[in-house]
C-alpha positions, 0 to 999 in steps of 0.5 A: 959735577957741581960745587958741593962745598959746605954740603957736608955741614948739613949732615951728621953721621950720614944723616941730613940734619935739616932741609935748608930754607934758603933756595941756593943752599937747598939747591946745593943739597939737592945736587948732592943728593941727586949725584949720590943717590940716583944713577943716570939713565935708570928709572926708579919707582916712587918707592925706590926714590923714597927708600933712597931719600930715607937713607939720609932724611925722614921727610922723603916726601918733601925732598922728593917734591923739591927734587922734582920741582927743581928739575933734578928728578923728572917724574913720568906724567902718570907718576909711576916712575922717576929719572935723574934729569941732570 
């Protein structure tokens, strides 16, 4: 499990208040989201990924993109499914 110290400060009433601009801070957030929203060894449709992210923040497309670009979620080549990568 990664060190998620301080990630709680990014949330208010269970909602993410802002996506951190600093890469290190954003990666801490992405690790937290991956561990709390997505199960290992399970495929998710794009809609399921969006719905999971929407439980914490409205900008699901940016967060989904960050999760994929940082290697936390793997997207199938055809874009149809996502899996937790780590």
